[in-house]
N, C-alpha and C positions, 0 to 999 in steps of 0.2 A: 500540414503534421502528418507527414507519412510515418511517426514512428511508432514499433509495438509496446504498448501500454498495460499492462494489468491493474488491476482494482482490488486495495483492500477496502472489505467492506467494514467500519468501523462496528464495536458492537451497540455505539448510542443512536448512531443512523441508522445500524442495518438491523440488528437484531432487535433492540427496545424498539423501534418507533417504523420497523419494516418498510425501511426504502431504501430498496434494491434497482430497480431499473433506471432511475432518476440519470443517478451518478453513469450510469454506461452509457444511458442517450448523450448525454454534455459528451462525454470523452469522444463517441465516435462521431456525435456531431462538430469535432474540433479536427476530424481528418483522421484519429489517430489507429491504426489496425488495435483492437482489442481482445486480448487473450484472456480465458479464465481460471485461477486458479483451481486444485481439485476442491479445495476447501473454499467456496464462497458462498453469497448469500447468506441464508439463514443456518446454513454449517459453514459459515466461514470459521477461521480461526483469530482467536483473540492475539493480537503485537504485544500482550505481555504490561501495557502498563497500568490496567485495569486493578483495582484492588493495591495500589501503591507499589508492585513491584518494580515497577519502572527505579526503584530507589533503592532495592533489595540486591544483595549478591548472593547468587544462587549457589551453594554448597553442593547439590549433587544434580547428575544430568546438564541437560540444554536448556540455555536462556531460551522463552519463546518466543521473543523476538528473532534469536537467529534460527529458531525452525519454521518461522513464516516465511524468514530473509528465503532461505534455502527453497520454500518452494515455490516462490513467486519467482527468484533466479533459474527453476526449470523452466520455466517460460523464456528466457533469454530475452525480456523487455528491457526496453532504453531506461522507460520512465517505473517506479512505481506509485501510482497515483491513490489518494484515500482522499476524506475532508477533517480528516478530525487530525490539530497538533499535534497531541500524544502519538498517535500513530505514528507522523510524520517522525517523530522524533525516535522511535524504536524502531523505527523500520531503518533510519538513517544510521541509525545505531547498528544494526545488522549489516550495512553494506560496507560499514568502515570495515567491522569485525570480520568479514569476508575480504574484505581489501579490493573489494572491488566499486569502491565510491565516485572514482574518477569515471568508471565503464556506466553505470546506472544511476538514477537520481530519483528521488521521493519528491512527488511535486501534488499539492494542494489542487482539487480541480480546478478552482478558481485561477491559480495561477496557470494551468493550460488551457484555458477560456481565454484569461485576459492575453497572454501570446499571441494566440490566434487571433483575437481584435488588432495587433502591433501588425500581422501579416499584409 
């Protein structure tokens, strides 16, 4: 897997539990080119699912998942990786909103590792 991957730190695994390096090591060991977003690790930006915002319509400003997706897209990744199902939904919705869901995929780290085992 020589794809360009950026990793989105979920709030629960990252900031709540302080797990930042292990997901990155797994992605790198899968042979991906890991590129970091400006806001990552303890300074990561929430995907927008927290606090039930996933189900709310915004009346002002930009949806947070769009903000996060745009930040990821500046790195031209083939994959946005995460380990949280809520983040996966929010980032997938962001890709659809930006009309790039045919070019960029959101994948769980487990999917990336499973794909490597099949090769």
